[in-house]
C-alpha positions in Angstrom: 102.2 16.8 -31.2 101.8 16.8 -27.4 98.4 17.6 -25.9 98.1 20.8 -23.9 98.1 20.5 -20.1 95.0 21.9 -18.2 95.6 25.4 -17.0 95.3 26.5 -13.4 93.9 29.7 -12.0 96.0 32.3 -10.3 95.2 31.1 -6.8 96.9 27.8 -7.5 93.7 25.7 -7.2 93.9 22.4 -9.0 91.6 21.5 -12.0 89.6 19.3 -9.7 88.2 22.3 -7.8 87.1 23.8 -11.1 84.4 21.1 -11.6 80.8 22.4 -11.6 79.1 22.5 -8.2 75.4 22.0 -7.3 73.5 25.3 -7.1 73.3 26.8 -3.6 76.7 25.7 -2.6 76.1 22.0 -2.1 73.6 19.7 -0.3 70.7 21.4 1.5 68.3 19.6 3.9 64.7 19.6 2.9 62.4 22.3 4.3 60.9 21.3 7.6 63.3 18.5 8.4 64.0 18.1 12.1 67.1 19.6 13.2 67.8 16.9 15.8 68.5 13.3 15.4 65.7 11.0 14.0 63.2 9.3 16.3 64.5 6.1 17.9 63.1 2.9 16.4 61.9 1.8 19.9 59.4 4.7 20.3 55.8 3.2 20.3 53.3 4.4 17.6 50.1 6.1 18.8 47.2 3.6 19.5 44.4 3.5 16.9 41.1 5.1 17.8 38.5 2.7 19.2 34.9 2.4 18.0 32.6 4.7 19.9 30.1 1.9 20.6 32.6 -1.0 21.0 35.7 0.1 22.9 37.4 -3.3 22.2 37.2 -2.8 18.4 39.3 -0.6 16.2 37.4 2.4 14.7 39.2 2.4 11.4 36.8 4.9 9.8 35.0 8.0 10.8 31.4 9.1 10.4 31.3 11.7 7.6 28.7 13.7 9.5 29.9 13.8 13.1 33.5 12.5 12.8 33.2 9.7 15.4 35.3 6.6 14.9 33.4 3.5 14.3 33.8 -0.1 13.4 32.2 -1.5 10.2 29.2 -2.8 12.1 28.4 0.7 13.4 28.6 2.5 10.0 25.8 2.6 7.4 26.4 3.7 3.8 25.2 7.2 3.0 24.8 9.2 -0.2 28.2 10.6 0.6 30.5 8.6 2.8 29.2 6.6 5.8 27.2 7.6 8.9 27.4 6.2 12.3 24.2 4.6 13.7 23.4 7.7 15.8 23.5 10.0 12.8 21.6 7.5 10.6 18.9 7.4 13.2 18.7 11.1 13.6 18.4 11.5 9.8 15.6 9.0 9.5 12.1 10.5 9.2 9.7 10.1 12.1 7.1 7.4 12.3 4.3 9.6 11.1 6.3 10.7 8.0 7.3 7.1 7.2 3.7 6.0 7.5 2.7 8.8 5.1 5.4 7.8 2.6 4.3 4.1 2.8 0.7 5.0 2.4 1.5 7.1 -0.7 3.1 4.1 -2.3 -0.1 2.0 -2.0 -2.3 2.8 -5.0 -5.2 0.7 -3.9 -5.0 0.6 -0.1 -8.8 0.6 0.5 -9.3 -2.2 -2.0 -6.6 -4.3 -0.5 -8.0 -3.7 3.0 -11.5 -4.8 1.8 -10.0 -7.9 0.4 -8.2 -8.6 3.7 -11.4 -8.1 5.6 -13.4 -10.5 3.4 -10.7 -13.2 3.6 -10.4 -12.8 7.4 -14.2 -13.1 7.8 -14.2 -16.2 5.7 -11.4 -17.9 7.6 -12.5 -16.6 11.0 -16.2 -17.7 10.7 -15.1 -21.0 9.1 -12.8 -21.8 12.0 -15.5 -20.8 14.6 -18.5 -22.6 12.9 -17.7 -25.0 10.1 -14.6 -24.6 8.0 -15.4 -27.5 5.7 -18.8 -26.2 5.0 -17.5 -22.7 4.3 -15.0 -24.1 1.8 -17.5 -26.3 0.0 -20.2 -23.6 -0.2 -22.8 -25.2 2.0 -25.1 -23.2 4.2 -23.6 -23.2 7.6 -24.5 -21.7 11.0 -22.4 -18.6 10.1 -24.8 -18.1 7.1 -27.8 -18.6 9.4 -26.5 -15.8 11.7 -25.0 -13.3 9.2 -26.5 -13.8 5.7 -29.4 -11.5 4.5 -33.0 -12.7 4.7 -36.0 -10.6 5.0 -37.5 -12.8 7.8 -34.7 -11.8 10.1 -35.5 -8.1 9.8 -38.7 -8.5 11.7 -39.0 -6.9 15.1 -40.2 -10.1 16.6 -37.1 -12.3 15.9 -36.4 -14.4 19.0 -33.0 -14.1 20.8 -32.0 -17.6 19.9 -31.7 -16.7 16.2 -29.1 -14.0 17.0 -25.4 -14.6 17.6 -25.5 -11.8 20.2 -28.5 -13.2 22.1 -30.7 -10.2 21.5 -34.3 -10.0 20.3 -35.6 -7.9 17.5 -34.7 -7.0 13.9 -31.2 -7.9 12.8 -30.4 -4.9 10.6 -26.6 -5.6 10.8 -27.3 -8.2 8.1 -27.5 -5.5 5.5 -23.7 -5.1 5.9 -22.5 -8.4 7.3 -24.0 -10.3 4.3 -21.6 -8.4 2.1 -18.6 -9.9 3.8 -19.9 -13.5 3.9 -19.3 -16.0 1.0 -20.5 -19.4 -0.1 -17.3 -21.4 -0.8 -13.8 -20.7 -1.8 -14.7 -20.2 -5.5 -17.3 -17.6 -4.6 -14.8 -15.7 -2.5 -12.0 -16.0 -5.1 -14.1 -14.6 -8.0 -15.3 -11.6 -6.0 -11.9 -10.8 -4.6 -10.3 -11.1 -8.0 -12.8 -8.6 -9.5 -12.4 -6.3 -6.5 -8.6 -6.4 -7.0 -8.9 -5.5 -10.7 -11.5 -2.7 -10.3 -9.8 -1.4 -7.1 -6.5 -0.9 -8.8 -8.2 0.9 -11.7 -10.7 3.1 -9.8 -9.1 3.9 -6.4 -6.2 5.8 -7.8 -8.6 7.6 -10.2 -11.2 8.9 -7.7 -9.3 8.7 -4.3 -9.5 6.5 -1.3 -12.4 8.2 0.5 -14.6 8.3 -2.5 -13.8 4.7 -3.4 -14.7 3.6 0.1 -18.0 5.6 -0.1 -18.8 4.1 -3.5 -18.2 0.6 -2.2 -20.4 1.1 0.8 -23.2 2.6 -1.3 -23.0 -0.3 -3.8 -23.0 -2.9 -0.9 -26.1 -1.3 0.7 -27.7 -1.0 -2.8 -27.2 -4.7 -3.3 -28.8 -5.5 0.1 -31.8 -3.4 -0.9 -32.1 -5.2 -4.2 -32.1 -8.6 -2.3 -35.0 -7.5 -0.3 -36.9 -6.1 -3.3 -36.4 -8.9 -5.7 -35.2 -12.0 -3.8 -37.3 -11.6 -0.7 -37.3 -14.6 1.6 -36.3 -17.1 -1.0 -32.7 -17.6 0.2 -29.9 -16.5 2.5 -28.1 -14.0 0.3 -24.4 -13.4 1.0 -21.3 -12.2 -0.9 -19.5 -9.0 -2.0 -21.0 -9.4 -5.5 -23.4 -6.5 -5.0 -20.6 -4.2 -4.1 -18.4 -5.5 -7.0 -21.3 -5.0 -9.4 -21.6 -1.5 -8.1 -18.0 -0.8 -8.9 -18.4 -2.3 -12.3 -21.6 -0.2 -13.0 -19.9 2.9 -11.8 -16.9 2.4 -14.0 -19.1 1.6 -17.1 -21.1 4.8 -16.5 -18.0 6.8 -16.1 -16.6 5.5 -19.4 -19.9 6.4 -21.1 -19.8 9.9 -19.5 -16.4 10.4 -21.2 -17.9 9.8 -24.6 -16.7 6.2 -25.1 -18.9 3.3 -26.1 -18.6 1.1 -23.1 -19.4 -2.1 -25.1 -16.2 -1.5 -27.1 -14.2 -1.9 -23.9 -13.2 -4.7 -21.7 -15.4 -3.3 -18.9 -18.4 -3.6 -21.2 -17.5 -7.2 -22.1 -17.1 -8.0 -18.4 -20.4 -6.4 -17.5 -22.3 -8.4 -20.2 -20.7 -11.7 -19.1 -21.6 -11.1 -15.5 -25.1 -10.1 -16.3 -25.6 -13.3 -18.4 -24.3 -15.4 -15.4 -26.7 -13.5 -13.1 -29.8 -14.5 -15.0 -28.9 -17.9 -16.4 -26.9 -19.6 -13.6 -28.7 -21.0 -10.6 -28.2 -20.0 -7.0 -27.1 -16.4 -7.8 -28.8 -13.4 -6.2 -30.3 -11.5 -9.0 -31.5 -8.8 -6.6 -28.1 -8.4 -5.1 -26.4 -8.0 -8.4 -29.0 -5.6 -10.0 -29.3 -3.5 -6.8 -25.5 -3.1 -6.6 -25.3 -2.3 -10.3 -28.0 0.4 -10.1 -26.5 2.0 -6.9 -23.1 2.0 -8.4 -24.3 3.4 -11.7 -26.0 6.4 -10.0 -22.8 7.1 -8.0 -20.6 6.8 -11.1 -22.7 9.3 -13.1 -21.5 12.0 -10.7 -18.3 10.6 -9.2 -16.7 9.7 -12.5 -18.0 12.7 -14.6 -15.3 14.4 -16.7 -14.1 17.8 -15.5 -15.8 19.8 -18.3 -19.2 18.7 -17.1 -19.0 21.1 -14.3 -19.9 18.7 -11.4 -19.3 20.3 -8.0 -16.5 18.5 -6.1 -18.7 18.2 -2.9 -21.3 16.3 -4.9 -18.9 13.4 -5.5 -19.0 12.8 -1.7 -22.7 13.6 -1.2 -24.1 11.3 -3.9 -22.7 8.0 -2.6 -23.8 9.0 0.9 -27.3 9.8 -0.4 -27.4 6.5 -2.3 -26.4 4.6 0.9 -29.1 6.4 2.9 -31.7 5.7 0.3 -30.7 2.0 0.1 -31.2 1.7 3.8 -34.6 3.4 3.6 -35.7 1.1 0.9 -34.6 -1.9 3.0 -36.6 -0.6 6.0 -39.7 0.0 3.9 -39.6 -3.4 2.3 -38.9 -5.2 5.5 -41.7 -3.4 7.3 -44.2 -3.9 4.5 
């Protein structure tokens, strides 16, 4: 049986014209296409933007803050994107603010400063007078001029016994002796304990009060030297001040209801007291004077909050102890 032929419409159009056509009546150019001919391949592309600081370099990226083009050397990474050097500098805190941030990150700045002063005095006087003698622990010319001895507090001391060439009592020795040491081992032990106690106590009571406590303990140690040691030796070292810190901490622990002898501070205190009384060439007066002065200060300065201690007294007490220590020294030296 023969197959049927395809039928044609009435207009005589062939079957080929009856094939389906794309919607819209054929090909349509995309929206936004240029009506004219395409750009010639010979047209130059626009030049890349140059770095705002280096005109000979390509500024491939832009500052996310101001939009300036910059090369990699002129961009710094930011929390979001990158900033040019100008914007990074404008966003940086001023010097005062940066100093305040740095200071806040130093928990024991006063203690570290005191350590630096002690080391600088040791090295400086050693280089000026006798560095070998300072290292070995011998009495040097520096000790003769700056260590504490009651004889040099007399009003009739000749000028040749003063490093400044002046006559009269040399009261500066009450303080200068606290920054002078006999040998590297003496300096190392004192600075080690100052580092430990400073990192514990300075964040606890604050920088100003810690500095006041240190000064009061140092002057208390000098008063103890004059009361107990007298003219027996040239006393020097930060031991009196360090003993004062140790005594203040021990009293503060006791004020909080803790048995100090069950703590490391109590053990450290007992060991140092044993060395004070049973090892030769140690200033008993300096250690005991500093310990007593620091203990008095610690009774108020490290008192717990529920004791009701006025805040102003934590500043007044170390000042009063320092003044009393000076008064004691004057009375003893004048007697």
